[in-house]
N, C-alpha and C positions, 0 to 999 in steps of 0.2 A: 564388526558392527558393535556399536555401543548404543544403549538406549537410555531414555529417561527412567527414573526410579519409580514412576507411578504409572498406573494403567495396567490393563490385562497383559500378561506376558506375551500371548500370541500376537497381540496388536503391536507391541514393542518390536518383536522380531519382524513382523510384516513391514512396519514403518522403516526399520533399519535397513532391510533388504531393498525396499523401494528407494531409499536415499542412495544406496550404492549403485543402483541402476541409473537413477537420475544423474549422478555425478559421472557416470561412465566407467566406474570401477568394475562393474559386472556388465559385460557386453551383451547386446541382443543375441539370442541364440545360445547363450551359455546353458549347459545342462547342470542343474543344481544337484547337490547331494541327495541321496535317498533319505526319506523321512527318518528312518531309524538311525542312519549314520549321522545326520545333522543333530538329532536329539542327543546322541551320545556326546558329540563335540560341545554342545551347549549345556550339557547336564540338565536337560529338561525332559519332560515326558514326550513320547512320540505324538500323543494327541495334541500337544501344544504346537508342534511343528506342523501337523496336519491342518490344524485350524489356521495357522499363519499362511500356509500355502493356499488353502481354500479362499482365504480373504483376498489374496493377491490374484488368484484366478478369477474371482468374481469381479474384481476391478480391472481385469484385462491385462495384468502385468505378467502373468505366467500362463503357460499352457501345458498340457500333459497328455500322454497316450500310453495305454498299457503296453509294457515291454520297451518303451522308448524313454521313460523317465519324465521329468518336469524341466521345462526350459523357459528362459526369459524371452518375452515378446514385447512389442510396443503396443500400448493400449490403443484401441480404436477410438478416435474422437467421437463423442456422442453429445450433440447439442442439447439433447433432452436432459443430460446429466449435469451440464456445466453452467447453464444460465444462472447468473446471480447467486452462485453458491456462497462465495465469501461475503459479498455485500448482504445477502439475505440473512446471514447469521448476525448482522448488526441491526438492520431495520429495512422494512419495505414500506414506503410511503403509500397511504391509501386515501387520505381525505383532504389533501392539499394544505392542511394547517399543521398537522403533527407529523413527526418522523415515523410514527407507528400507527396502525389502525386502532380505533378506540375499543373494538371488541374483536374476538376471533384470534386466529394464529398470529403470533408476533405482538399481540397487545401487551402493554405493561399494566400491572395492577394499579389501582388508584393510589395516589400519593407516593408513587415511586420516584426517587431521585435518579434521573437518567444521566449517568456519566459515560455512556457508551457512544455518543455521537459527537465527533470532533468538528463541530460547526457552530457558528454564532448567528444570532439574529442580525438583521441588517444594521450596519453602522449608520449613525445619524447623517453621514454624508450622502447616503443613498436617498434618503427622504428629501434632503436639500436639492439634490440633483433632479429629482422628480418634480419638485415644486417650482423650481426656477423656470422662468419662461425661456423657450428655445428659439423663438423668432425665426430669422432667415435660415438658420441651419436646419430646422425642422421642415420649413417650407421647401427647401431644396431637396431634402430627403424624400418628402412625400411626392414631389414632382418626378422622382425616379421610379422605374417600374418595380424595383424592390428586390431583384435577384442579383446578389453580389456574393458569389461563392468565395472569392478571395477575402472578402470582408470590407468594411467601410474604410476608405482610404485614410480618413482622419484617425481612425483607431489603429490602423497598421502603423502609422507614423508615431502615434503615442506609445505603442508597445515597443517599437524600435528604440525610442528615446528612453523608455523604462529599462530596457535591457542594457543600454549603454551605461547606465548607472552601476551595473555589475561588471563592467569591463568587456561586455560582449558587443563588438562592433557589428551591426547588421543594418540593413536598409528595409524600408517599408515593403518593397517588392519581395523580400525574402521572409515575410511574415504572413501566415495564413490564420485567419480568425476561425475559431472552432466553437462548438456548443459545449463549453466547459473543457477542462483538462481530460476528463473521462473520454470525450470524443477524440481528443488529440491522440491519446494512446490507441484508440480503436482505429483511427485512420492510418497510423504508422503500422500497426499490426497487420492490417489488411494488405498492406503493400509488401510486407517482409516475411510473414509467417505462413507456412503451409502445414497441413495436419502432420503431426509427428516431429516437426522441427523443434530443436532445443532452444530455449530462451532462458538466459540467466537472470534471476530475480532475487533481490534481497529477501532475506527471511529472518525476521518478520518484515512485512511490507504493507503498502496501501491495498486493501482488499479489492478495490475496484480494478486495479491493474491485474490482479490474479484472475478475476472473472473475465476480463477482456481477452487475455492471452489464452485462457482455457477455451473460451468460445471459439477461437480460431484453431483449436486443436493443437496448441503448443504444448510441449513437454517442459514444464517449469523445472529448472535446475537451481537449487538453492545456493545462494552465496551468503555465508554467515556474517554477522555483525559483532563488533565489540563496542566498548563505550565511546569509540570515536567514529563509528559508522562501519561501512562495509570493509571486509577484510581484503583489501586489494592485493595483499601478498599472495593470495590464492587465485587471483583472477585469471592471469594468463594461462596457467596450467589448466584451469577449468574450461577456458575457452577452447583450448586445443583438444582436450580430451572429449568434450561434449559436442564439439562442432557447432556451437551455438552461433546464430546469426544476429542475435539481438540481446542487449543488456538493458535492463530497467534499473535506474538508481535515482534516489531522492537525497541529494547531498546536503540540503539546507533544512535544518530543524526536522529531521526525518520523522515521518509518520510510520510507526508509533513511538519510536524511542526518543525523539527530540535531538538526536546527535547531529553535530555539524562536522562534515567530513573535512579533515585538515587539507591544506594546500598540497602537501606531498602526495597524499592519496589521490587527489584529483589529477595531479600530474601523472601518476601511474596509470589511471584509467585512460587519460589522453594518449599516453604512449602505447598502451595495449590496443586502443582503437586504431591507431596509425599502423601498428605492426601487423595486426591480425585482420583488419578490415571489419571487425564486428561493429554493428550499428548501435549507438548508445542513445537511449532516451534519458535525458536529464530533466527530472521533474522538479521545477522550482515553485510548486504551488504554495509551499509554506514559507518561502524566502522572505516575505515582507513582515513576518510575525517575530521580529527581534525584540525580546522583552527587556534585555539587559544592555542593549546598545553596544554590543561587542563587535558588530559588523560580521561580514562573511567573506571568505576567500573568493578568489576569482571563479567564475563559472567554468565548468569543464570544457564547454564549447570554445571558450576563448583560449584555452590551452592546447587545443588540438586542431591546428590549421590544416593538417593533412589527414584528419580523420572525419568520420561522419557522426557528428553529435547533434541530435535534434533536441532543442530546448523547448520545453512546454511549461505553461503556467496558466493562471486564471485569476479572476476576481473573487472566486468563491470563498476562500479562507479569510482574506483580508476584509472584503466588503460585504458579500452576502452570497450564499449558494443559490439563492433564488434568481440571481442575475447570471444566467447560463452563458457566460462569456469566457472563453479560453483562447489559447494561441499556440502555434508552433513556429519557431524560428529555425529555418533549415537552409542548407545550400540550395543554390538556384535550381539544379536539376531535380532535387527533391520537391521543390515547390510546385513544379508543373505536375508531377505525379500525384502529389497530395491534393492539388486543386481538382484533378480529374476524379479522385476518390471522393472528395468532399461534395462535388457536384452531384454525383450519383447518390450520395448519402442523404442530402437534404436541400440542395440548391443554395445553401447559405444559412448562416445563423441570423436570428432576429435582429433587424436593423435598429429598432428603438432601444433594445438592450445595448447594442453597440454604441449608440449615441450617448446613453448614460455612462457607459464605461469610459468613453473619452473624457467626460467631465471628472470622473473619479480618478483616472490616472493623472490628470492635470493637478490634482491636490493630494497625490499619493503620500507625500511626506507628512502632511497633517493627519491623514487617516492612520498611517503607521503609528504616529505618536499617540493618537486617540486610543487605538487598540492596545498599545503597550500599557498605557495608563489604566485601561480597563482590565487587562488580563493579568498583569503582574501581581496585584493583591490577591487575585483568585488562586493563581498558582501557589503563591506563598502560603495562603491560608490552608490549602489542601496539603501541602508538604508538611507544615507545622502540625496540623491535626494528625496526620498519619504517623509522624515521628513521636508524637505524644501518646497516642492511643494504641499504636501498633509498632512498638519500637523494634521488634524482630524483623519487620519487613524491610526489604532493601528499596530505598526511595531516592533514586538519582534526581537531581534538579536540572531540567533542561534550561538552556538560555533563551529558548523561543519555542514556537509551535503552540499546540493546543492541548497537549496531553502529557501525562506521566506514564512511564513504563516501569511498573512496580513488580518486584519479585517476591513471591511468598517463600518463607523459610522451609516449607514442606507442603506436601499435598499436591493435588491436581487442580489447576486453575479452572478447568471447565466444571469440575464438581463444586468448587467454591463459588463460582459465578452463579450457579443454580441456587445455592444456599443464600448468597447475597441478595438475589432477587426476591426470595421469600422474606427477607428482612427489609425489603423496600429500596434496594439500590441495584441499578443495572450497570454492569461493567463488561468489558470485552476480554474474554480469555485469550491467551497468547496463540493457541492453535488456530483460532479464527483468522489470524493475520499472517499465518505461516504457510510456506510452500508445502511443507511435509508434515503438517500437524505438530510441529515442534513447539518450543517455548512453553512447555506445559506448566511451568511455575510462574509465568508472567501474566500480568493483566494490564490492560490499557484503561486509564482513567482520565477522561476529558475534564479540564477545569474551566468550562464555559458558563457554569451557573454562578449565582451570587455566593460570596464567601460564607454567609451564614448557612446556606443550603449545603455547601461543600463540607462544612464542619459537621452538620447534622448527618450527612452521608457517611462520614468516617465513624461517627458514633454507632450507626447501624452496622457498618462493616465490622467494627470491633466486637459488637454483640454476636454477629454471625461467626466471626473467627473463634470466639470463645466456645461456640457450639460445634465447630467444625471438627470432624474426626477423619483425617486423611487416611487413605488405605495404607497399610504397612508397606514400607519400601521393600522391593525385591532386589536381589543381587543383579547387577548388570550382566547381560549376556555378551559374549564375544563370538562373532561369526567369522570364520576363516574359509574363504572360497578361492 
């Protein structure tokens, strides 16, 4: 086990052991070394090991009995513990107008520059679509009883055409309209995940996906990333060792790193899906936010004719998150099961929103260009200011998406995020987006504000950094079991 250089040593040992269990390197039922023995192996105090073991017992990963030792167990799913854990660390909407409540827990201090939420106000096209007369199409819709679990036929056709632009050949009957991509993940998880099942998830990842999977009692197994996206060279071995039934991956302008998964890695995922039978959720929610015009490789689903790849997307990132419209494109047998699950969930997504989404997808190329023109100078202003004021920070430049994934040269991102908030800037520390509380020197910074505000935010961050005193690094521990 190797750990990050920052944070209490007992937590690093506990987190490292949890990662080994997650990956299947330490099997359920394994009896762990006695506390004194492990302390000698790690060259730490016995009290440190005791604290690590107690932390894992509290979280349900270990059990012990006098005379029998300490052994690995599977945590019991606890809905009270897992609802909106990851998302709640970002924001909890309370008043319908702001991403955070004006007062109370989760509130931001006045004049805070919020770089924590990767979402934009509505594009001008949304207002145009609302203002334009609807005429016969609206009359026909209002004459219907309003229950369409499958989704508005016109929208399913528009989504199928939209996906065809990515090389994914599908038909309207294989598209199910959902209440956002978040619900799409939930509908799939409800059909595939039982409490205790392993699910492979990128780490870092979209926090909403973590919350959904945990809500269904899944055991998230982290798949690490590099600067090109998920490490697919590790995937098949991880699938076989963990017994995972589901893989969640966002190959296009990944949230939070902005990485675009190369074609060869997409082909690897497709082959692994075909060989092992693992179900893949391919999240394309960011795919339309191409700022540099480089284009994207083919979708994973188009590369896996003999695998089960469920492609999800939404209008949230490109158009507006307030328009709660998403979709799942799936094989025919999956559509019937998904429809049954969707019907139980809500009897169908709002039809007026779907009607607006049809109009927006009809002009998607123009909206993409509008968003790129809006976001490119914001991204560039944030990058330039960071490199000027904080030259020791590692600042990769994504070719699309809504955020930067920045690495601090030292210290703990959670500690720095607290200090940054005191200086008037909200950022997201890496552990909030990670399966195993990793990425402790990374922070996500959304570039959705005006350039001048982003430059001001960097000035405040530079002031905070000048006052930041990271905890002294400790030598990494190595655990051999």
